[in-house]
N, C-alpha and C positions, 0 to 999 in steps of 0.2 A: 563468525563461528568457526570458520577453518583456523583463526589465529590463535584459539584457545587450545586447541589440540597440539601435541607434541610433533605429530607428523602431518599436521593441517597444510592444505594447499589451497590458498586463496584463490588463484588461478583455475585450478580443477572445480573448484567448486561454483565460481562465478559461472565458469561453462557448462556445467551441469545445469545450472538454473536458468540460464539463459537460452541454451542450444539442445537441451535435451528435448525428448519426444514425449515424457511423461506427462499425465493428466494431472494438473494440480489441484483440480477439483475434489476431488476425494480426499486429499489432504488438509485444503481448506474446510472442508465441511466437518472433518474429524476434529480439528483445531477449533472450530467454532463452537462444536456440541461439547467438549471438554471444558473449554473457558467458560461458558455459558452457565455449565453445570457448576463449575467451582465458585464462579464470581458470584451467582444468583443477581443478575442485572435488576438494578433498580430503574434502569432506561436505556433507551437506545439512542445513541448519537450519532446523526449524519451530518458530515462536514466536507467542505470542498477545499483542495488546494489547486493553486495556480503556477504554473510554470511558464515564464517568458519564453519565448520563441523566436528566432531571428527571422526565419522563413517561413512559407506558408506550405511547404511538402509535407511534413509529417502529420500523420492522422489526426485530426480533431483540432488542428491549428486554424484560430480564428480570430479577427479583431473582436475583443470582448473586454470586459472588465477583469483584470488583472490583479488580484489581492496583493501579490507580490510585490507590485509595482506602484499599487495605490492608484492606478488609472486604466484606461481603455488602451489596451495594445494586443497584440499577437500572441496569444497563449495558448496551453493547454490547459483543462480543468480535468481534474481526478476527483471523484467522490469517493469516501469512506464510511464504513458503517461499525462502529464500536459499541461494545457491551460496556457499561458503566455504573459503578456505584461511588459513595461518597469516599472509598478509599482505595479502588481498583479501576482500572479499565484494560480492554484488551481489544485492539483493532482485529476484524472478523473478516472484512472484504474491503 
């Protein structure tokens, strides 16, 4: 997003998103409300994504099936919810 602006600073944007104390819940809620109204979902899609990890220290790392590797390995798994139609989709959480 920052790269699209003439005076955008990618480092500052990343720092704001990663280190600020602002609560992202109201922003996520508003995006979900607006996109759900705009798309008029035909369905909700729940999907998972796995991230291979070398150690066991990060939160949620466990030996489990890792789709990215196609086998059991140390990884983290994230679950996402999307609103979808035949022509549009939007990740909500």
